[in-house]
C-alpha positions as CSV (number, residue, x, y, z in Angstrom):
1,X,14.5,-45.3,50.1
2,X,12.2,-48.7,50.5
3,X,8.7,-48.5,51.6
4,X,7.3,-51.9,52.7
5,X,3.3,-52.3,53.1
6,X,2.4,-55.4,54.9
7,X,-1.4,-57.0,54.4
8,X,-3.0,-57.9,57.7
9,X,-5.7,-59.8,56.4
10,X,-7.5,-61.4,53.3
11,X,-10.9,-61.5,52.1
12,X,-12.7,-63.8,49.4
13,X,-13.7,-62.5,45.7
14,X,-16.7,-63.5,43.5
15,X,-14.3,-65.6,41.5
16,X,-13.6,-67.9,44.7
17,X,-10.0,-66.4,44.9
18,X,-8.3,-64.6,47.8
19,X,-7.5,-60.9,47.5
20,X,-5.4,-59.1,50.1
21,X,-7.4,-56.8,52.6
22,X,-6.8,-53.0,52.4
23,X,-4.7,-51.7,55.2
24,X,-6.0,-48.2,56.7
25,X,-4.5,-45.1,56.8
26,X,-3.1,-45.5,60.3
27,X,-1.0,-48.4,58.5
28,X,0.2,-46.9,55.6
29,X,1.4,-43.8,57.5
30,X,3.4,-46.6,60.2
31,X,5.1,-48.6,57.3
32,X,6.0,-45.1,55.4
33,X,7.5,-43.3,58.8
34,X,9.6,-46.9,59.8
35,X,10.9,-47.1,56.5
36,X,11.8,-43.8,55.1
37,X,15.2,-42.2,55.7
38,X,14.0,-38.8,55.9
39,X,13.2,-37.2,59.2
40,X,9.3,-36.9,60.0
41,X,7.9,-35.1,62.7
42,X,4.7,-33.6,63.9
43,X,4.1,-30.8,66.8
44,X,1.2,-29.2,68.3
45,X,0.7,-25.7,68.7
46,X,3.2,-24.8,71.2
47,X,5.8,-26.7,69.4
48,X,5.8,-29.9,71.3
49,X,6.7,-32.9,69.3
50,X,3.7,-35.3,69.3
51,X,4.8,-37.9,66.6
52,X,8.5,-38.3,65.1
53,X,9.7,-41.5,63.2
54,X,12.5,-43.8,63.8
55,X,15.3,-42.0,61.6
56,X,14.1,-38.4,62.9
57,X,14.6,-39.6,66.8
58,X,18.0,-40.9,65.7
59,X,18.8,-37.9,63.8
60,X,18.0,-36.2,67.0
61,X,20.1,-38.1,69.0
62,X,17.6,-40.4,71.1
63,X,17.4,-44.0,70.8
64,X,13.6,-44.1,70.2
65,X,10.6,-41.8,69.2
66,X,9.1,-41.8,72.4
67,X,12.1,-40.2,74.1
68,X,11.4,-37.0,71.7
69,X,7.8,-36.7,72.5
70,X,6.8,-33.4,74.2
71,X,10.2,-31.6,73.2
72,X,10.4,-28.5,71.5
73,X,13.5,-27.1,69.2
74,X,14.4,-25.5,72.3
75,X,15.3,-28.3,74.2
76,X,17.3,-30.4,71.3
77,X,19.1,-27.6,69.5
78,X,21.3,-24.9,70.5
79,X,19.4,-21.4,71.6
80,X,20.0,-19.7,68.4
81,X,18.9,-22.6,66.0
82,X,16.4,-23.8,68.4
83,X,14.7,-20.2,68.4
84,X,14.7,-19.7,64.8
85,X,13.1,-23.0,63.8
86,X,10.5,-22.3,66.7
87,X,9.6,-19.2,65.1
88,X,9.4,-20.7,61.5
89,X,6.8,-23.1,63.0
90,X,5.0,-20.5,64.8
91,X,4.6,-18.1,61.8
92,X,3.6,-21.3,59.7
93,X,0.7,-22.2,62.1
94,X,-0.5,-18.3,62.4
95,X,-0.4,-17.7,58.3
96,X,-0.8,-21.4,56.9
97,X,2.1,-20.6,54.5
98,X,4.4,-23.1,54.2
99,X,8.1,-23.4,54.2
100,X,9.4,-25.5,51.2
101,X,13.2,-26.6,50.9
102,X,14.7,-24.2,53.2
103,X,18.1,-25.1,53.9
104,X,18.8,-24.9,57.6
105,X,22.3,-25.1,59.6
106,X,21.6,-26.8,62.7
107,X,23.9,-26.0,65.8
108,X,24.0,-28.6,68.3
109,X,24.7,-28.0,72.1
110,X,27.8,-29.9,71.8
111,X,29.2,-27.7,68.9
112,X,28.5,-30.1,66.0
113,X,27.0,-28.1,62.8
114,X,24.7,-30.0,60.6
115,X,22.6,-29.3,57.4
116,X,19.3,-30.4,56.4
117,X,16.5,-29.3,53.5
118,X,13.2,-28.8,55.2
119,X,9.9,-28.3,54.1
120,X,7.1,-27.6,57.1
121,X,3.7,-27.4,56.7
122,X,0.6,-26.1,58.9
123,X,-1.2,-29.6,60.3
124,X,-4.9,-29.3,60.3
125,X,-7.9,-31.2,61.9
126,X,-10.9,-32.4,60.0
127,X,-12.5,-29.0,60.4
128,X,-9.5,-27.2,58.6
129,X,-8.2,-25.8,61.7
130,X,-4.8,-25.4,62.4
131,X,-3.9,-27.3,65.5
132,X,0.0,-27.7,64.9
133,X,2.6,-27.9,62.1
134,X,4.6,-31.1,60.3
135,X,7.7,-31.7,58.6
136,X,10.3,-33.7,56.4
137,X,13.9,-32.8,57.0
138,X,16.7,-34.5,54.5
139,X,20.5,-34.6,55.6
140,X,22.2,-32.6,53.3
141,X,25.4,-31.8,55.1
142,X,27.7,-33.8,52.9
143,X,26.6,-31.8,50.0
144,X,26.7,-28.2,51.9
145,X,30.1,-29.0,53.2
146,X,31.3,-30.0,49.9
147,X,29.6,-26.5,48.6
148,X,31.1,-24.3,51.4
149,X,34.5,-26.0,50.8
150,X,34.3,-25.3,46.8
151,X,33.4,-21.8,47.7
152,X,36.4,-21.5,50.4
153,X,38.7,-22.8,47.8
154,X,37.1,-20.2,45.3
155,X,38.0,-17.8,47.4
156,X,41.2,-18.9,48.0
157,X,42.2,-19.4,44.8
158,X,40.9,-15.8,43.9
159,X,43.3,-14.5,46.8
160,X,46.0,-16.4,45.2
161,X,45.2,-14.8,41.5
162,X,45.3,-11.5,42.9
163,X,48.6,-12.1,44.8
164,X,49.7,-13.7,41.4
165,X,48.7,-10.7,39.8
166,X,50.4,-7.9,42.0
167,X,53.7,-10.1,42.0
168,X,53.5,-10.2,37.9
169,X,52.7,-6.3,37.8
170,X,55.6,-5.6,40.5
171,X,57.8,-8.1,38.4
172,X,56.8,-6.4,35.0
173,X,57.8,-2.8,36.5
174,X,61.0,-4.2,37.2
175,X,61.4,-5.8,33.8
176,X,61.1,-2.6,32.5
177,X,64.1,-1.2,34.2
178,X,66.2,-3.8,32.5
179,X,66.2,-2.0,29.4
180,X,67.8,1.1,28.5
181,X,66.9,4.3,29.5
182,X,69.6,6.6,28.0
183,X,72.1,5.6,25.5
184,X,76.0,6.3,25.2
185,X,76.8,9.6,23.5
186,X,79.9,10.2,21.2
187,X,82.0,12.0,21.6
188,X,81.8,11.9,25.9
189,X,79.8,15.0,27.0
190,X,78.0,15.6,23.9
191,X,74.2,16.5,24.1
192,X,72.0,13.5,23.0
193,X,70.7,15.5,19.9
194,X,74.5,16.2,19.1
195,X,75.5,12.4,19.5
196,X,77.3,11.0,16.4
197,X,75.2,7.9,17.2
198,X,71.7,7.4,17.6
199,X,70.7,4.6,19.4
200,X,67.0,3.4,19.8
201,X,64.9,0.9,20.9
202,X,61.7,-0.3,21.1
203,X,60.0,-3.4,23.5
204,X,56.2,-4.7,23.2
205,X,55.7,-7.4,25.8
206,X,53.3,-10.3,24.6
207,X,52.0,-10.6,28.4
208,X,52.7,-8.6,31.7
209,X,56.3,-10.1,31.5
210,X,58.2,-11.7,28.8
211,X,61.6,-13.0,27.7
212,X,63.2,-10.4,25.3
213,X,66.2,-8.3,26.6
214,X,68.2,-5.3,24.9
215,X,71.5,-3.5,26.4
216,X,73.4,-0.7,24.7
217,X,76.6,-0.3,26.7
218,X,79.6,2.2,26.3
219,X,82.4,0.3,25.8
220,X,85.4,2.7,25.6
221,X,85.7,6.2,24.1
222,X,85.0,5.2,20.7
223,X,82.9,2.0,21.3
224,X,79.8,1.0,22.1
225,X,78.0,-2.6,22.8
226,X,74.7,-3.6,21.8
227,X,73.0,-6.6,22.6
228,X,69.6,-8.3,22.0
229,X,68.5,-11.7,23.2
230,X,65.2,-13.9,23.2
231,X,64.7,-16.4,26.0
232,X,62.3,-19.3,25.1
233,X,58.8,-19.4,26.0
234,X,56.8,-16.9,27.9
235,X,55.6,-15.3,31.1
236,X,57.7,-15.7,34.5
237,X,59.8,-18.5,33.1
238,X,61.4,-16.6,30.4
239,X,61.6,-13.1,32.2
240,X,63.6,-15.0,34.8
241,X,65.5,-16.0,31.9
242,X,66.1,-12.5,31.0
243,X,67.4,-11.5,34.3
244,X,69.9,-13.9,34.3
245,X,71.3,-12.7,31.2
246,X,71.0,-9.1,31.9
247,X,73.5,-10.1,35.1
248,X,75.9,-12.0,32.7
249,X,76.0,-8.9,29.9
250,X,77.1,-6.5,32.5
251,X,79.7,-9.1,33.7
252,X,80.9,-10.1,30.7
253,X,80.9,-6.9,28.4
254,X,83.7,-5.0,30.1
255,X,86.0,-8.4,29.7
256,X,85.3,-9.8,26.4
257,X,85.0,-7.0,23.2
258,X,85.0,-9.8,20.9
259,X,81.5,-10.3,19.9
260,X,82.1,-14.2,19.1
261,X,84.2,-14.6,22.4
262,X,81.6,-12.5,24.5
263,X,79.0,-15.2,23.1
264,X,81.3,-18.0,23.9
265,X,81.9,-16.9,27.4
266,X,78.0,-16.4,28.2
267,X,77.0,-19.8,26.8
268,X,79.8,-21.3,29.2
269,X,78.2,-19.4,32.1
270,X,74.6,-20.1,31.2
271,X,74.5,-23.6,30.7
272,X,74.9,-25.1,34.2
273,X,72.3,-22.5,34.7
274,X,69.5,-23.1,32.6
275,X,70.6,-26.8,31.7
276,X,69.3,-28.1,35.2
277,X,67.1,-31.3,36.0
278,X,63.9,-29.3,36.5
279,X,64.7,-26.3,34.6
280,X,64.8,-26.2,30.7
281,X,65.8,-22.7,29.3
282,X,67.8,-21.4,26.2
283,X,68.2,-18.2,24.6
284,X,68.8,-16.6,21.2
285,X,71.2,-13.8,21.1
286,X,73.3,-11.4,18.8
287,X,75.9,-8.8,20.1
288,X,77.6,-6.1,17.7
289,X,80.5,-3.7,18.9
290,X,80.4,-0.4,17.0
291,X,83.8,1.4,16.7
292,X,82.5,5.0,16.0
293,X,86.1,6.0,14.8
294,X,86.1,3.7,12.2
295,X,82.5,2.8,11.4
296,X,83.7,-0.8,12.0
297,X,81.1,-3.2,13.3
298,X,82.0,-6.6,14.7
299,X,78.8,-8.9,15.4
300,X,78.3,-12.7,16.9
301,X,75.0,-14.3,16.6
302,X,73.8,-17.2,18.8
303,X,70.7,-18.3,16.7
304,X,69.3,-15.1,16.3
305,X,67.3,-13.6,13.6
306,X,70.3,-12.0,11.2
307,X,70.3,-7.9,11.6
308,X,69.0,-5.6,9.0
309,X,71.5,-3.1,7.3
310,X,70.2,0.4,5.7
311,X,72.7,1.5,3.4
312,X,72.3,5.0,2.8
313,X,74.7,5.6,0.0
314,X,72.9,2.9,-2.1
315,X,69.3,3.4,-0.6
316,X,68.9,-0.2,0.1
317,X,68.1,-2.7,3.1
318,X,70.5,-5.9,3.2
319,X,71.0,-8.4,5.8
320,X,73.9,-7.5,7.8
321,X,75.8,-10.6,6.4
322,X,75.2,-12.3,2.9
323,X,75.5,-15.8,4.7
324,X,72.4,-16.1,7.0
325,X,73.6,-19.3,8.1
326,X,76.8,-18.0,9.8
327,X,75.2,-17.9,13.1
328,X,76.1,-20.6,15.8
329,X,73.6,-22.6,18.3
330,X,71.4,-20.5,20.7
331,X,72.9,-20.2,24.0
332,X,72.7,-23.0,26.6
333,X,72.1,-26.0,23.8
334,X,75.9,-26.9,23.3
335,X,78.1,-27.0,25.9
336,X,81.5,-26.5,23.6
337,X,79.7,-23.9,20.9
338,X,81.6,-21.7,19.1
339,X,80.8,-18.4,17.9
340,X,82.6,-16.8,15.0
341,X,82.9,-12.6,14.7
342,X,81.8,-11.1,11.3
343,X,82.5,-7.7,10.2
344,X,81.4,-4.7,8.3
345,X,82.5,-1.1,8.0
346,X,79.6,1.4,7.8
347,X,79.4,5.1,6.5
348,X,77.4,7.9,7.9
349,X,74.2,7.6,7.3
350,X,74.0,3.9,7.6
351,X,71.6,2.3,10.2
352,X,71.9,-1.1,11.7
353,X,68.4,-3.0,13.2
354,X,68.2,-6.0,15.4
355,X,65.0,-7.5,16.0
356,X,63.3,-10.5,17.8
357,X,61.2,-13.1,15.8
358,X,58.1,-11.8,17.5
359,X,57.8,-9.1,14.9
360,X,57.8,-11.4,11.7
361,X,56.1,-14.4,13.1
362,X,52.6,-13.0,13.5
363,X,50.2,-14.8,10.5
364,X,47.8,-12.9,8.0
365,X,44.0,-13.9,7.5
366,X,45.5,-16.9,5.1
367,X,47.8,-18.2,7.8
368,X,50.7,-16.7,6.1
369,X,53.7,-15.5,8.1
370,X,54.6,-11.9,7.8
371,X,58.0,-13.4,7.5
372,X,61.8,-11.8,7.7
373,X,61.6,-10.9,3.4
374,X,58.5,-8.5,4.4
375,X,60.4,-6.9,7.4
376,X,63.1,-6.5,4.9
377,X,61.2,-4.6,2.6
378,X,59.1,-2.4,5.4
379,X,62.9,-1.5,6.4
380,X,63.5,-0.4,3.0
381,X,60.3,1.5,2.2
382,X,60.8,3.3,5.8
383,X,64.5,3.6,5.7
384,X,64.5,7.4,5.3
385,X,62.8,7.8,9.1
386,X,64.5,8.6,11.8
387,X,64.6,5.4,14.1
388,X,62.1,6.9,16.7
389,X,59.6,7.1,13.8
390,X,61.1,3.8,11.7
391,X,60.6,1.5,14.7
392,X,56.8,2.0,14.7
393,X,56.3,2.1,11.4
394,X,57.9,-1.7,10.9
395,X,55.6,-2.3,13.7
396,X,52.6,-1.0,12.1
397,X,53.2,-3.0,9.0
398,X,53.8,-6.2,11.0
399,X,50.2,-5.5,12.6
400,X,48.6,-4.6,9.6
401,X,49.3,-7.8,8.2
402,X,48.5,-9.6,11.1
403,X,44.8,-11.2,11.2
404,X,44.2,-9.9,14.4
405,X,46.5,-6.4,14.3
406,X,47.9,-8.0,17.5
407,X,51.5,-9.7,18.6
408,X,51.2,-13.0,20.3
409,X,54.7,-12.8,21.4
410,X,57.1,-10.3,22.9
411,X,58.5,-8.0,20.2
412,X,61.9,-5.9,20.6
413,X,63.7,-3.7,18.2
414,X,67.1,-1.9,18.9
415,X,69.5,-0.6,16.5
416,X,71.6,2.6,16.0
417,X,72.3,5.2,12.9
418,X,75.9,6.4,12.4
419,X,75.5,10.2,12.0
420,X,79.3,10.7,11.4
421,X,82.3,9.3,12.4
422,X,84.5,10.5,15.5
423,X,87.3,12.8,14.5
424,X,90.8,12.8,15.8
425,X,91.3,9.1,16.9
């Protein structure tokens, strides 16, 4: 805003120089009114405009201030806004209390909406008597519209988040159905407490949904297949990966009972699904087949942590295979990947545990990782426990080690204890 003052004349001074003649108050007011961008207006006791600047007249839709003189708010604005403004001015004249910085929504006869920040004060004569009111209004329409839009976007964002959270809760409930609700029993028809094999799993999601998945399926009268995978990442992407893998397990497990060929078949199917231009997912996985009649366990590994075997006869915990580097690549990484099948024969009382890396990748206060070796030691320490007690004990060991006693990643444990061999086969 630029205010220009004009001198109307000059007079001499004692030094013989020339100094400008001081403008009178009316001249100063005129220059202010003509050059300020805000709307300035004066009104009488009846609310009629008696003086308004050019900016104010233009704002109200008139070409000159003279066209506005004599009009009231009710003549200019819509009935709703005009009456509210008129009542404000009458209250100011009656009480002498000004209105400062009020944000007003102006609604016009043609339906337009504008916003101004308005200050209005009582107008007094030389004796102090209130003879009207005057005000200054500044256009804040752009600012107010931005504020309204921001509030609208915030509300839309809130509703979107709520809808997303509802979807995630539904997805979490759906994902829970992916996990076993019951386990195979041997021999067929036996009560679960009498089964010759005790299966158990535990899943802890790092978020509402995750990328860990396990399956325990009966393959024949003497065989069961145990599968565990960890799809890369967290959240929705990883959970979608588990849904795809789950479908593959159900389709392939009845066709490929050799674990190595099972993973090779799964890798072949998953490659074109998980390795697209705008999608990159992969999954570690471990699959083993237990023959309850012989105690033979066949296992293949796709980049997954090596399972732990609890040898009841020797009272020790050890890796299922001494060569922990025998695993093939993760699924959907290498198109022509091959996976070898390794074997181990169990005796009654032996246990095999499969797990995802979330349980041992927790860090302590010194940033040292819990690690697989500590997990192996914890398994040996608690190996006498039944599986429903052993799994929580292992989780607690990792939690106590962690600095915040929490898991950042998904954790899934699945395994079995061979109570006895199936006779008569």
